[in-house]
A tleap script that builds the chain and sets N, CA, C and O, in Angstrom:
source leaprc.protein.ff14SB
mol = sequence {
  NMET ASN THR ILE CYS THR ARG CYS GLY SER
  THR ASP VAL SER CYS GLU ALA MET ILE ASN
  PRO ASN THR GLY GLU LEU ARG ASN TYR THR
  ASP ASP SER PHE LEU PHE GLY TRP CYS GLU
  LYS CYS GLY TYR GLY SER VAL LEU THR ASP
  THR ASP GLU ILE LYS ARG ASP ILE GLY LYS
  MET PHE GLN GLN PHE MET GLU ILE HIE GLY
  THR PRO ASP TYR ALA VAL CYS ASP ILE VAL
  TRP LYS LYS ASP ASN LYS ILE GLU SER VAL
  LYS ILE GLY LEU SER LYS GLU ARG ASN SER
  GLY LYS ASP ASN GLU VAL PHE PHE ASN CYS
  SER SER LEU ARG ASP ILE LEU SER LEU CYS
  GLU TYR GLY LYS GLU ASP PHE ILE ILE THR
  ALA ILE HIE TYR LEU ASP LYS TRP CHIE
}
set mol.1.N position { 34.496 1.424 -29.024 }
set mol.1.CA position { 32.913 1.100 -27.715 }
set mol.1.C position { 34.066 0.978 -26.530 }
set mol.1.O position { 35.023 0.209 -26.443 }
set mol.2.N position { 33.565 2.126 -25.578 }
set mol.2.CA position { 34.043 1.803 -24.046 }
set mol.2.C position { 33.163 1.579 -22.550 }
set mol.2.O position { 33.075 2.358 -21.601 }
set mol.3.N position { 32.446 -0.042 -22.767 }
set mol.3.CA position { 31.123 0.412 -21.909 }
set mol.3.C position { 31.743 -0.346 -20.426 }
set mol.3.O position { 32.473 -1.323 -20.258 }
set mol.4.N position { 31.068 0.619 -19.461 }
set mol.4.CA position { 31.248 0.348 -18.144 }
set mol.4.C position { 30.173 0.068 -17.227 }
set mol.4.O position { 28.948 0.177 -17.275 }
set mol.5.N position { 30.888 -0.267 -16.505 }
set mol.5.CA position { 29.634 -0.356 -14.950 }
set mol.5.C position { 29.114 0.887 -14.476 }
set mol.5.O position { 29.868 1.486 -13.709 }
set mol.6.N position { 28.385 1.248 -14.648 }
set mol.6.CA position { 27.808 2.854 -14.145 }
set mol.6.C position { 28.032 2.708 -12.644 }
set mol.6.O position { 28.014 3.700 -11.915 }
set mol.7.N position { 28.275 1.291 -12.107 }
set mol.7.CA position { 28.263 1.585 -10.442 }
set mol.7.C position { 29.891 1.893 -9.970 }
set mol.7.O position { 30.157 2.381 -8.872 }
set mol.8.N position { 30.871 1.543 -10.932 }
set mol.8.CA position { 31.957 1.598 -10.343 }
set mol.8.C position { 32.993 2.155 -11.744 }
set mol.8.O position { 34.115 2.612 -11.523 }
set mol.9.N position { 32.591 2.071 -12.762 }
set mol.9.CA position { 33.367 2.996 -13.742 }
set mol.9.C position { 34.313 1.589 -14.428 }
set mol.9.O position { 34.947 1.934 -15.425 }
set mol.10.N position { 34.492 0.083 -14.043 }
set mol.10.CA position { 34.808 -0.717 -14.407 }
set mol.10.C position { 35.054 -1.187 -16.113 }
set mol.10.O position { 34.057 -1.715 -16.606 }
set mol.11.N position { 35.838 -1.099 -16.718 }
set mol.11.CA position { 35.250 -1.970 -18.085 }
set mol.11.C position { 35.747 -3.492 -18.006 }
set mol.11.O position { 36.322 -3.990 -18.973 }
set mol.12.N position { 35.555 -4.084 -17.047 }
set mol.12.CA position { 35.791 -5.500 -16.598 }
set mol.12.C position { 34.295 -5.936 -16.440 }
set mol.12.O position { 33.718 -6.293 -15.413 }
set mol.13.N position { 33.798 -5.813 -17.761 }
set mol.13.CA position { 32.138 -6.488 -17.730 }
set mol.13.C position { 31.785 -7.371 -18.549 }
set mol.13.O position { 32.430 -7.826 -19.494 }
set mol.14.N position { 30.626 -7.659 -18.156 }
set mol.14.CA position { 29.718 -8.923 -19.431 }
set mol.14.C position { 28.427 -8.702 -19.385 }
set mol.14.O position { 27.722 -8.379 -18.429 }
set mol.15.N position { 28.068 -8.973 -20.902 }
set mol.15.CA position { 26.617 -9.093 -21.122 }
set mol.15.C position { 26.124 -10.352 -21.304 }
set mol.15.O position { 26.749 -11.380 -21.046 }
set mol.16.N position { 24.580 -10.273 -21.914 }
set mol.16.CA position { 24.095 -11.479 -22.108 }
set mol.16.C position { 24.115 -11.400 -23.774 }
set mol.16.O position { 24.007 -10.383 -24.459 }
set mol.17.N position { 24.326 -13.095 -24.325 }
set mol.17.CA position { 24.751 -12.505 -25.621 }
set mol.17.C position { 24.149 -14.243 -25.897 }
set mol.17.O position { 24.108 -15.090 -25.005 }
set mol.18.N position { 23.777 -14.441 -27.166 }
set mol.18.CA position { 22.886 -15.549 -27.515 }
set mol.18.C position { 24.345 -16.883 -27.959 }
set mol.18.O position { 25.058 -16.494 -28.884 }
set mol.19.N position { 24.548 -17.628 -27.642 }
set mol.19.CA position { 26.020 -18.699 -27.870 }
set mol.19.C position { 24.908 -19.878 -28.341 }
set mol.19.O position { 23.720 -19.919 -28.022 }
set mol.20.N position { 25.552 -20.700 -29.084 }
set mol.20.CA position { 25.506 -22.075 -29.180 }
set mol.20.C position { 25.974 -22.709 -28.176 }
set mol.20.O position { 27.196 -22.788 -28.049 }
set mol.21.N position { 25.116 -23.296 -27.250 }
set mol.21.CA position { 25.843 -24.242 -26.189 }
set mol.21.C position { 26.540 -25.370 -26.755 }
set mol.21.O position { 26.885 -26.040 -25.782 }
set mol.22.N position { 26.866 -25.841 -27.635 }
set mol.22.CA position { 27.387 -27.290 -28.481 }
set mol.22.C position { 28.609 -26.717 -28.872 }
set mol.22.O position { 29.648 -27.350 -28.689 }
set mol.23.N position { 28.624 -25.441 -29.460 }
set mol.23.CA position { 30.248 -24.876 -30.113 }
set mol.23.C position { 30.598 -23.946 -29.384 }
set mol.23.O position { 31.791 -24.050 -29.100 }
set mol.24.N position { 29.932 -22.749 -28.776 }
set mol.24.CA position { 30.303 -21.691 -28.364 }
set mol.24.C position { 30.376 -20.959 -29.031 }
set mol.24.O position { 31.162 -20.070 -28.703 }
set mol.25.N position { 29.854 -20.831 -30.019 }
set mol.25.CA position { 30.150 -19.916 -31.018 }
set mol.25.C position { 29.057 -19.035 -30.665 }
set mol.25.O position { 28.014 -19.405 -30.125 }
set mol.26.N position { 29.452 -17.432 -31.116 }
set mol.26.CA position { 28.699 -16.427 -30.804 }
set mol.26.C position { 27.642 -15.848 -31.861 }
set mol.26.O position { 27.886 -15.000 -32.719 }
set mol.27.N position { 26.281 -16.552 -31.595 }
set mol.27.CA position { 25.062 -16.262 -32.761 }
set mol.27.C position { 24.574 -14.403 -33.154 }
set mol.27.O position { 24.410 -13.802 -34.216 }
set mol.28.N position { 24.471 -13.970 -31.611 }
set mol.28.CA position { 23.741 -12.408 -31.424 }
set mol.28.C position { 23.840 -12.362 -30.278 }
set mol.28.O position { 24.265 -12.979 -29.301 }
set mol.29.N position { 23.235 -11.279 -30.657 }
set mol.29.CA position { 23.490 -10.072 -29.115 }
set mol.29.C position { 22.387 -9.060 -29.562 }
set mol.29.O position { 22.420 -8.725 -30.746 }
set mol.30.N position { 21.266 -8.451 -28.641 }
set mol.30.CA position { 20.755 -7.494 -28.999 }
set mol.30.C position { 21.241 -6.001 -28.493 }
set mol.30.O position { 22.391 -6.031 -28.055 }
set mol.31.N position { 20.677 -4.826 -28.461 }
set mol.31.CA position { 21.098 -3.608 -28.255 }
set mol.31.C position { 20.974 -3.649 -26.610 }
set mol.31.O position { 21.820 -3.336 -25.772 }
set mol.32.N position { 19.550 -4.173 -26.426 }
set mol.32.CA position { 19.241 -4.514 -24.770 }
set mol.32.C position { 20.404 -5.250 -24.047 }
set mol.32.O position { 20.721 -4.855 -22.925 }
set mol.33.N position { 21.070 -6.308 -24.624 }
set mol.33.CA position { 22.289 -7.239 -24.284 }
set mol.33.C position { 22.976 -6.133 -23.234 }
set mol.33.O position { 23.285 -6.369 -22.066 }
set mol.34.N position { 23.160 -4.662 -24.062 }
set mol.34.CA position { 24.221 -3.586 -23.233 }
set mol.34.C position { 23.796 -3.212 -22.348 }
set mol.34.O position { 24.574 -2.476 -21.742 }
set mol.35.N position { 22.915 -3.335 -21.922 }
set mol.35.CA position { 21.724 -2.497 -21.065 }
set mol.35.C position { 22.351 -2.959 -19.534 }
set mol.35.O position { 22.643 -2.108 -18.694 }
set mol.36.N position { 22.485 -4.169 -19.337 }
set mol.36.CA position { 22.460 -4.851 -18.128 }
set mol.36.C position { 23.482 -5.884 -18.162 }
set mol.36.O position { 23.468 -6.841 -18.936 }
set mol.37.N position { 24.651 -5.568 -17.005 }
set mol.37.CA position { 25.334 -6.821 -17.182 }
set mol.37.C position { 25.804 -7.074 -15.852 }
set mol.37.O position { 25.238 -6.609 -14.862 }
set mol.38.N position { 27.116 -8.008 -15.787 }
set mol.38.CA position { 27.294 -8.091 -14.360 }
set mol.38.C position { 28.880 -7.457 -14.788 }
set mol.38.O position { 29.335 -7.429 -15.931 }
set mol.39.N position { 29.686 -6.878 -13.307 }
set mol.39.CA position { 30.743 -6.171 -13.397 }
set mol.39.C position { 31.562 -7.235 -12.137 }
set mol.39.O position { 31.175 -7.548 -11.011 }
set mol.40.N position { 32.950 -7.634 -12.966 }
set mol.40.CA position { 33.596 -8.480 -12.253 }
set mol.40.C position { 34.205 -7.471 -11.243 }
set mol.40.O position { 34.018 -8.103 -10.203 }
set mol.41.N position { 34.716 -6.497 -10.926 }
set mol.41.CA position { 35.219 -5.259 -9.720 }
set mol.41.C position { 34.546 -5.344 -8.851 }
set mol.41.O position { 35.036 -5.507 -7.734 }
set mol.42.N position { 33.107 -5.262 -9.041 }
set mol.42.CA position { 32.149 -4.400 -8.236 }
set mol.42.C position { 31.593 -5.958 -7.335 }
set mol.42.O position { 31.157 -6.065 -6.189 }
set mol.43.N position { 31.812 -6.933 -8.312 }
set mol.43.CA position { 30.773 -7.990 -8.189 }
set mol.43.C position { 28.910 -7.674 -7.942 }
set mol.43.O position { 28.109 -8.046 -7.084 }
set mol.44.N position { 28.812 -6.907 -9.044 }
set mol.44.CA position { 27.464 -6.412 -9.308 }
set mol.44.C position { 26.323 -6.630 -10.207 }
set mol.44.O position { 26.656 -6.223 -11.320 }
set mol.45.N position { 25.411 -6.981 -10.216 }
set mol.45.CA position { 24.660 -6.938 -11.615 }
set mol.45.C position { 24.211 -5.351 -12.119 }
set mol.45.O position { 23.415 -4.813 -11.349 }
set mol.46.N position { 24.471 -4.842 -12.869 }
set mol.46.CA position { 24.308 -3.452 -12.828 }
set mol.46.C position { 23.894 -2.868 -14.394 }
set mol.46.O position { 24.051 -3.641 -15.339 }
set mol.47.N position { 23.448 -1.710 -14.602 }
set mol.47.CA position { 23.625 -1.076 -15.922 }
set mol.47.C position { 24.881 -0.706 -16.643 }
set mol.47.O position { 25.852 -0.117 -16.168 }
set mol.48.N position { 24.685 -1.211 -18.060 }
set mol.48.CA position { 26.140 -0.769 -18.279 }
set mol.48.C position { 25.897 0.410 -19.683 }
set mol.48.O position { 24.909 0.589 -20.395 }
set mol.49.N position { 26.786 0.841 -19.681 }
set mol.49.CA position { 26.736 1.960 -20.357 }
set mol.49.C position { 28.124 2.271 -21.950 }
set mol.49.O position { 29.190 1.659 -21.867 }
set mol.50.N position { 27.957 2.912 -22.800 }
set mol.50.CA position { 29.118 2.615 -23.667 }
set mol.50.C position { 29.201 4.525 -24.012 }
set mol.50.O position { 28.484 5.260 -24.691 }
set mol.51.N position { 30.243 4.740 -23.300 }
set mol.51.CA position { 30.559 6.193 -23.108 }
set mol.51.C position { 30.688 6.632 -24.388 }
set mol.51.O position { 30.058 7.667 -24.605 }
set mol.52.N position { 31.396 6.114 -25.458 }
set mol.52.CA position { 31.768 6.495 -26.517 }
set mol.52.C position { 30.144 6.866 -27.076 }
set mol.52.O position { 29.633 7.986 -27.079 }
set mol.53.N position { 29.621 5.793 -27.462 }
set mol.53.CA position { 28.456 6.186 -28.075 }
set mol.53.C position { 27.430 6.838 -27.575 }
set mol.53.O position { 26.680 7.231 -28.468 }
set mol.54.N position { 26.996 7.189 -26.223 }
set mol.54.CA position { 26.532 8.155 -25.614 }
set mol.54.C position { 27.098 9.649 -26.222 }
set mol.54.O position { 26.422 10.356 -26.970 }
set mol.55.N position { 27.936 9.854 -25.936 }
set mol.55.CA position { 28.826 11.172 -26.295 }
set mol.55.C position { 28.925 11.586 -27.630 }
set mol.55.O position { 29.245 12.718 -27.994 }
set mol.56.N position { 28.600 10.495 -28.455 }
set mol.56.CA position { 28.603 10.865 -29.991 }
set mol.56.C position { 27.163 10.770 -30.322 }
set mol.56.O position { 26.764 11.049 -31.453 }
set mol.57.N position { 26.430 10.414 -29.445 }
set mol.57.CA position { 24.757 10.683 -29.731 }
set mol.57.C position { 24.366 12.167 -29.524 }
set mol.57.O position { 23.495 12.751 -30.169 }
set mol.58.N position { 25.121 12.696 -28.545 }
set mol.58.CA position { 24.745 13.781 -27.903 }
set mol.58.C position { 25.643 15.048 -28.648 }
set mol.58.O position { 25.429 16.260 -28.625 }
set mol.59.N position { 26.617 14.347 -29.244 }
set mol.59.CA position { 27.485 15.585 -29.983 }
set mol.59.C position { 26.752 15.986 -31.324 }
set mol.59.O position { 26.815 17.087 -31.870 }
set mol.60.N position { 25.978 14.772 -31.789 }
set mol.60.CA position { 25.424 14.757 -33.227 }
set mol.60.C position { 24.039 15.651 -32.944 }
set mol.60.O position { 23.839 16.566 -33.742 }
set mol.61.N position { 23.131 15.468 -31.939 }
set mol.61.CA position { 22.180 15.591 -31.936 }
set mol.61.C position { 22.162 17.131 -31.362 }
set mol.61.O position { 21.145 17.809 -31.508 }
set mol.62.N position { 23.170 17.590 -30.791 }
set mol.62.CA position { 23.683 19.278 -30.632 }
set mol.62.C position { 24.176 19.858 -31.877 }
set mol.62.O position { 24.081 21.061 -32.118 }
set mol.63.N position { 24.611 19.154 -32.532 }
set mol.63.CA position { 25.190 19.659 -33.785 }
set mol.63.C position { 23.866 19.913 -34.984 }
set mol.63.O position { 23.855 20.885 -35.740 }
set mol.64.N position { 23.075 19.119 -34.973 }
set mol.64.CA position { 21.741 18.886 -35.458 }
set mol.64.C position { 20.796 20.321 -35.343 }
set mol.64.O position { 20.293 21.105 -36.148 }
set mol.65.N position { 20.860 20.191 -33.950 }
set mol.65.CA position { 19.682 20.825 -33.004 }
set mol.65.C position { 20.022 22.475 -33.882 }
set mol.65.O position { 19.394 23.059 -34.765 }
set mol.66.N position { 21.545 22.882 -32.996 }
set mol.66.CA position { 22.361 23.645 -33.899 }
set mol.66.C position { 21.999 24.625 -35.170 }
set mol.66.O position { 21.690 25.814 -35.252 }
set mol.67.N position { 22.149 23.758 -35.947 }
set mol.67.CA position { 21.803 24.085 -37.442 }
set mol.67.C position { 20.784 24.455 -37.709 }
set mol.67.O position { 20.786 25.327 -38.578 }
set mol.68.N position { 19.473 24.051 -37.177 }
set mol.68.CA position { 18.248 24.554 -37.380 }
set mol.68.C position { 17.447 25.462 -35.767 }
set mol.68.O position { 16.366 26.043 -35.864 }
set mol.69.N position { 18.137 25.403 -34.595 }
set mol.69.CA position { 17.415 26.149 -33.852 }
set mol.69.C position { 18.011 26.976 -33.003 }
set mol.69.O position { 17.371 27.767 -32.310 }
set mol.70.N position { 19.437 26.856 -32.975 }
set mol.70.CA position { 20.524 27.576 -32.552 }
set mol.70.C position { 20.710 26.725 -31.313 }
set mol.70.O position { 20.405 25.534 -31.370 }
set mol.71.N position { 21.305 27.381 -29.927 }
set mol.71.CA position { 21.979 26.592 -28.960 }
set mol.71.C position { 20.374 26.155 -28.138 }
set mol.71.O position { 19.291 26.730 -28.036 }
set mol.72.N position { 20.863 24.994 -27.714 }
set mol.72.CA position { 19.697 24.488 -27.003 }
set mol.72.C position { 19.844 24.673 -25.309 }
set mol.72.O position { 20.893 24.595 -24.670 }
set mol.73.N position { 18.938 24.851 -24.956 }
set mol.73.CA position { 18.967 25.582 -23.231 }
set mol.73.C position { 18.970 24.333 -22.455 }
set mol.73.O position { 19.549 24.310 -21.369 }
set mol.74.N position { 18.223 23.032 -23.033 }
set mol.74.CA position { 18.604 22.235 -22.139 }
set mol.74.C position { 18.365 20.636 -22.843 }
set mol.74.O position { 17.720 20.491 -23.881 }
set mol.75.N position { 18.914 19.636 -22.189 }
set mol.75.CA position { 18.454 18.066 -22.703 }
set mol.75.C position { 17.717 17.167 -21.504 }
set mol.75.O position { 17.728 17.214 -20.274 }
set mol.76.N position { 17.136 16.410 -22.401 }
set mol.76.CA position { 16.147 15.594 -21.495 }
set mol.76.C position { 16.921 14.228 -21.649 }
set mol.76.O position { 16.862 13.560 -22.681 }
set mol.77.N position { 17.840 13.774 -20.248 }
set mol.77.CA position { 18.687 12.379 -20.818 }
set mol.77.C position { 17.959 11.589 -19.789 }
set mol.77.O position { 16.904 11.984 -19.292 }
set mol.78.N position { 18.642 10.262 -19.419 }
set mol.78.CA position { 18.713 9.412 -18.673 }
set mol.78.C position { 19.598 9.331 -17.614 }
set mol.78.O position { 20.634 9.094 -18.235 }
set mol.79.N position { 19.865 9.357 -16.626 }
set mol.79.CA position { 20.834 9.449 -15.844 }
set mol.79.C position { 20.584 7.417 -15.277 }
set mol.79.O position { 19.687 6.613 -15.529 }
set mol.80.N position { 21.709 7.321 -14.572 }
set mol.80.CA position { 21.644 6.157 -13.467 }
set mol.80.C position { 22.781 6.582 -12.295 }
set mol.80.O position { 23.975 6.879 -12.345 }
set mol.81.N position { 21.876 6.468 -11.313 }
set mol.81.CA position { 22.391 6.944 -9.652 }
set mol.81.C position { 23.567 6.009 -9.717 }
set mol.81.O position { 23.360 4.926 -10.265 }
set mol.82.N position { 24.765 6.255 -9.246 }
set mol.82.CA position { 25.573 5.042 -9.158 }
set mol.82.C position { 25.239 4.199 -7.883 }
set mol.82.O position { 25.287 2.972 -7.977 }
set mol.83.N position { 25.015 4.594 -7.089 }
set mol.83.CA position { 24.359 3.970 -5.398 }
set mol.83.C position { 24.012 2.866 -5.693 }
set mol.83.O position { 24.685 1.838 -5.629 }
set mol.84.N position { 22.538 3.039 -6.166 }
set mol.84.CA position { 21.500 2.172 -6.058 }
set mol.84.C position { 21.018 1.642 -7.890 }
set mol.84.O position { 20.064 0.897 -8.112 }
set mol.85.N position { 21.993 2.275 -9.080 }
set mol.85.CA position { 21.893 1.997 -9.829 }
set mol.85.C position { 20.366 1.991 -10.587 }
set mol.85.O position { 20.098 1.182 -11.475 }
set mol.86.N position { 19.384 3.047 -10.083 }
set mol.86.CA position { 17.993 3.314 -10.520 }
set mol.86.C position { 18.575 4.493 -11.418 }
set mol.86.O position { 19.489 5.308 -11.294 }
set mol.87.N position { 17.322 4.113 -12.674 }
set mol.87.CA position { 17.765 4.972 -14.024 }
set mol.87.C position { 16.198 5.597 -13.528 }
set mol.87.O position { 15.175 5.163 -12.998 }
set mol.88.N position { 16.815 7.115 -14.155 }
set mol.88.CA position { 15.702 8.472 -14.128 }
set mol.88.C position { 15.808 9.561 -15.110 }
set mol.88.O position { 16.862 10.169 -15.298 }
set mol.89.N position { 14.781 9.789 -15.697 }
set mol.89.CA position { 14.698 10.695 -16.670 }
set mol.89.C position { 14.632 11.952 -16.205 }
set mol.89.O position { 13.683 12.322 -15.514 }
set mol.90.N position { 15.630 12.736 -16.535 }
set mol.90.CA position { 15.770 14.406 -16.148 }
set mol.90.C position { 16.211 15.357 -17.208 }
set mol.90.O position { 16.736 15.039 -18.276 }
set mol.91.N position { 15.953 16.490 -16.815 }
set mol.91.CA position { 16.408 17.932 -17.686 }
set mol.91.C position { 17.791 18.347 -17.121 }
set mol.91.O position { 18.010 18.621 -15.941 }
set mol.92.N position { 18.785 18.355 -18.237 }
set mol.92.CA position { 20.198 18.919 -17.899 }
set mol.92.C position { 20.002 20.145 -18.482 }
set mol.92.O position { 19.438 20.167 -19.575 }
set mol.93.N position { 20.467 21.491 -17.809 }
set mol.93.CA position { 20.717 22.926 -18.130 }
set mol.93.C position { 21.859 22.596 -18.829 }
set mol.93.O position { 22.665 21.726 -18.498 }
set mol.94.N position { 21.940 23.627 -20.239 }
set mol.94.CA position { 23.171 23.728 -20.975 }
set mol.94.C position { 23.712 24.969 -20.792 }
set mol.94.O position { 24.771 25.130 -21.399 }
set mol.95.N position { 23.225 26.130 -19.988 }
set mol.95.CA position { 23.434 27.645 -19.997 }
set mol.95.C position { 22.768 27.937 -18.621 }
set mol.95.O position { 21.592 27.680 -18.363 }
set mol.96.N position { 23.704 28.531 -17.733 }
set mol.96.CA position { 23.376 29.054 -16.299 }
set mol.96.C position { 22.693 30.001 -16.633 }
set mol.96.O position { 21.650 30.165 -16.001 }
set mol.97.N position { 23.006 30.895 -17.664 }
set mol.97.CA position { 22.488 31.996 -17.866 }
set mol.97.C position { 21.141 31.751 -18.118 }
set mol.97.O position { 20.309 31.927 -17.228 }
set mol.98.N position { 20.750 31.265 -19.516 }
set mol.98.CA position { 19.275 30.830 -20.201 }
set mol.98.C position { 18.358 30.345 -19.114 }
set mol.98.O position { 17.149 30.580 -19.098 }
set mol.99.N position { 19.071 29.587 -18.121 }
set mol.99.CA position { 18.210 28.667 -17.164 }
set mol.99.C position { 17.817 29.178 -16.299 }
set mol.99.O position { 17.010 28.436 -15.738 }
set mol.100.N position { 17.984 30.668 -15.506 }
set mol.100.CA position { 17.777 31.139 -14.824 }
set mol.100.C position { 16.306 31.553 -14.646 }
set mol.100.O position { 15.709 32.304 -15.417 }
set mol.101.N position { 15.636 30.813 -13.222 }
set mol.101.CA position { 14.372 30.953 -13.497 }
set mol.101.C position { 13.877 29.453 -13.376 }
set mol.101.O position { 12.894 29.190 -12.684 }
set mol.102.N position { 14.506 28.573 -13.994 }
set mol.102.CA position { 13.970 27.524 -13.916 }
set mol.102.C position { 14.628 26.521 -13.220 }
set mol.102.O position { 14.641 25.407 -13.744 }
set mol.103.N position { 15.205 26.685 -12.095 }
set mol.103.CA position { 15.701 26.122 -10.732 }
set mol.103.C position { 14.902 24.814 -10.757 }
set mol.103.O position { 15.391 23.688 -10.855 }
set mol.104.N position { 13.618 25.119 -10.656 }
set mol.104.CA position { 12.704 23.793 -10.474 }
set mol.104.C position { 12.559 23.066 -11.496 }
set mol.104.O position { 11.740 22.180 -11.250 }
set mol.105.N position { 12.909 23.018 -12.398 }
set mol.105.CA position { 12.700 22.093 -13.530 }
set mol.105.C position { 14.255 21.656 -14.132 }
set mol.105.O position { 14.336 20.789 -15.002 }
set mol.106.N position { 15.126 22.142 -13.743 }
set mol.106.CA position { 16.513 21.412 -14.069 }
set mol.106.C position { 17.008 20.710 -13.015 }
set mol.106.O position { 17.023 21.279 -11.923 }
set mol.107.N position { 17.407 19.619 -13.102 }
set mol.107.CA position { 18.105 18.641 -12.102 }
set mol.107.C position { 19.595 18.946 -12.250 }
set mol.107.O position { 20.216 18.706 -11.214 }
set mol.108.N position { 20.286 19.380 -13.194 }
set mol.108.CA position { 21.590 19.870 -13.039 }
set mol.108.C position { 22.234 20.835 -14.077 }
set mol.108.O position { 21.854 20.862 -15.247 }
set mol.109.N position { 22.982 21.430 -13.712 }
set mol.109.CA position { 23.463 22.800 -14.620 }
set mol.109.C position { 24.547 21.992 -15.662 }
set mol.109.O position { 25.015 20.936 -15.236 }
set mol.110.N position { 24.868 22.358 -16.720 }
set mol.110.CA position { 26.123 22.576 -16.868 }
set mol.110.C position { 26.009 24.242 -17.775 }
set mol.110.O position { 25.142 25.096 -17.958 }
set mol.111.N position { 27.693 23.983 -18.216 }
set mol.111.CA position { 27.904 25.446 -18.991 }
set mol.111.C position { 28.147 25.539 -19.993 }
set mol.111.O position { 28.354 26.644 -20.494 }
set mol.112.N position { 28.228 24.232 -20.785 }
set mol.112.CA position { 28.660 23.808 -22.209 }
set mol.112.C position { 28.834 22.790 -22.721 }
set mol.112.O position { 29.250 21.958 -21.915 }
set mol.113.N position { 28.665 22.263 -24.133 }
set mol.113.CA position { 28.684 20.731 -24.574 }
set mol.113.C position { 29.709 20.148 -23.472 }
set mol.113.O position { 29.388 19.367 -22.576 }
set mol.114.N position { 30.957 20.651 -23.691 }
set mol.114.CA position { 31.873 19.535 -23.111 }
set mol.114.C position { 31.564 19.416 -21.741 }
set mol.114.O position { 32.198 18.449 -21.321 }
set mol.115.N position { 30.820 19.988 -20.735 }
set mol.115.CA position { 30.314 19.761 -19.598 }
set mol.115.C position { 29.441 18.519 -19.710 }
set mol.115.O position { 29.705 17.470 -19.123 }
set mol.116.N position { 28.468 18.685 -20.434 }
set mol.116.CA position { 27.435 17.869 -20.725 }
set mol.116.C position { 28.019 16.429 -20.896 }
set mol.116.O position { 27.722 15.498 -20.147 }
set mol.117.N position { 28.887 16.335 -21.966 }
set mol.117.CA position { 29.452 15.090 -22.559 }
set mol.117.C position { 30.720 14.692 -21.651 }
set mol.117.O position { 31.396 13.785 -22.137 }
set mol.118.N position { 31.234 15.292 -20.219 }
set mol.118.CA position { 32.063 14.837 -19.354 }
set mol.118.C position { 30.959 14.067 -18.496 }
set mol.118.O position { 31.357 12.980 -18.076 }
set mol.119.N position { 29.796 14.372 -18.189 }
set mol.119.CA position { 28.817 13.453 -17.559 }
set mol.119.C position { 28.493 12.280 -17.948 }
set mol.119.O position { 27.788 11.533 -17.269 }
set mol.120.N position { 28.924 12.010 -18.974 }
set mol.120.CA position { 28.882 10.479 -19.820 }
set mol.120.C position { 29.860 9.590 -19.148 }
set mol.120.O position { 29.698 8.374 -19.249 }
set mol.121.N position { 31.004 10.138 -18.374 }
set mol.121.CA position { 32.021 9.163 -18.142 }
set mol.121.C position { 31.824 9.082 -16.583 }
set mol.121.O position { 31.197 9.785 -15.791 }
set mol.122.N position { 32.484 8.122 -16.467 }
set mol.122.CA position { 32.396 7.873 -14.247 }
set mol.122.C position { 33.336 8.855 -13.730 }
set mol.122.O position { 34.553 8.825 -13.912 }
set mol.123.N position { 32.722 9.680 -13.107 }
set mol.123.CA position { 33.347 10.929 -12.575 }
set mol.123.C position { 33.214 11.081 -10.991 }
set mol.123.O position { 33.253 10.124 -10.217 }
set mol.124.N position { 33.012 12.730 -10.526 }
set mol.124.CA position { 32.832 13.018 -9.577 }
set mol.124.C position { 31.447 13.185 -8.957 }
set mol.124.O position { 31.171 13.236 -7.759 }
set mol.125.N position { 30.560 13.267 -10.104 }
set mol.125.CA position { 29.503 13.047 -9.765 }
set mol.125.C position { 28.179 11.788 -9.072 }
set mol.125.O position { 28.399 10.642 -9.463 }
set mol.126.N position { 27.264 11.896 -8.394 }
set mol.126.CA position { 26.590 11.016 -8.123 }
set mol.126.C position { 25.955 9.830 -9.231 }
set mol.126.O position { 25.487 8.700 -9.090 }
set mol.127.N position { 26.168 10.594 -10.211 }
set mol.127.CA position { 24.908 9.717 -11.345 }
set mol.127.C position { 25.787 9.903 -12.978 }
set mol.127.O position { 26.778 10.587 -13.234 }
set mol.128.N position { 25.188 9.247 -13.635 }
set mol.128.CA position { 26.091 8.950 -15.065 }
set mol.128.C position { 25.098 9.244 -16.132 }
set mol.128.O position { 24.084 8.556 -16.011 }
set mol.129.N position { 25.089 10.029 -17.098 }
set mol.129.CA position { 24.278 10.035 -18.297 }
set mol.129.C position { 24.335 9.046 -18.787 }
set mol.129.O position { 25.463 8.834 -19.232 }
set mol.130.N position { 23.333 7.914 -19.022 }
set mol.130.CA position { 23.175 6.818 -20.379 }
set mol.130.C position { 22.587 7.251 -21.485 }
set mol.130.O position { 23.045 6.992 -22.598 }
set mol.131.N position { 21.661 7.857 -21.322 }
set mol.131.CA position { 21.038 8.084 -22.823 }
set mol.131.C position { 20.879 9.685 -22.818 }
set mol.131.O position { 21.113 10.377 -21.827 }
set mol.132.N position { 20.425 10.203 -24.128 }
set mol.132.CA position { 19.829 11.863 -24.304 }
set mol.132.C position { 18.475 11.184 -25.134 }
set mol.132.O position { 18.445 10.159 -25.815 }
set mol.133.N position { 17.457 12.076 -24.839 }
set mol.133.CA position { 15.857 11.751 -25.531 }
set mol.133.C position { 16.149 13.121 -26.692 }
set mol.133.O position { 16.412 12.921 -27.878 }
set mol.134.N position { 16.067 14.146 -26.227 }
set mol.134.CA position { 16.108 15.304 -27.055 }
set mol.134.C position { 17.077 16.403 -26.467 }
set mol.134.O position { 17.785 16.225 -25.475 }
set mol.135.N position { 17.017 17.514 -27.180 }
set mol.135.CA position { 17.225 18.798 -26.751 }
set mol.135.C position { 16.240 19.626 -27.227 }
set mol.135.O position { 15.531 19.448 -28.217 }
set mol.136.N position { 16.246 20.848 -26.199 }
set mol.136.CA position { 15.162 22.094 -26.864 }
set mol.136.C position { 15.734 23.579 -25.573 }
set mol.136.O position { 16.477 23.714 -24.601 }
set mol.137.N position { 14.761 24.423 -26.444 }
set mol.137.CA position { 14.876 25.776 -25.623 }
set mol.137.C position { 13.582 25.865 -24.864 }
set mol.137.O position { 12.551 25.214 -25.038 }
set mol.138.N position { 13.903 26.992 -23.811 }
set mol.138.CA position { 12.695 26.941 -23.018 }
set mol.138.C position { 11.787 27.924 -24.046 }
set mol.138.O position { 12.274 28.741 -24.828 }
set mol.139.N position { 10.292 27.639 -23.850 }
set mol.139.CA position { 9.296 28.399 -24.430 }
set mol.139.C position { 8.533 29.482 -23.724 }
set mol.139.O position { 7.659 30.111 -24.320 }
savepdb mol mol.pdb
quit
């Protein structure tokens, strides 16, 4: 697990959990507990993302798609904008050649699986991928 703040990339984050107030015992947490949290480094409440988990999800989905349909043309993903932490669903192209003519539909172009996986890490882009919904081919 490598959960980071999508605003600054720090791992010094906290999330909500159910704790017995009398004993301090951690009782439970939900999957949504990891969606929003607090970052000690930047001092903001922000969207959190587990970079290892999303990369695993993309890799697994990519492999399954390849086995049935061949190479996908694009991925529909959720991104979070670093500046304002707004979440948006977008199409990310997976091949510049196969996506020619689709510029108005593609938010961002990658040239390989490695490229899209790098967008799940805090990096030079203004956004970070936080979820993948599906892969598909142009019809």
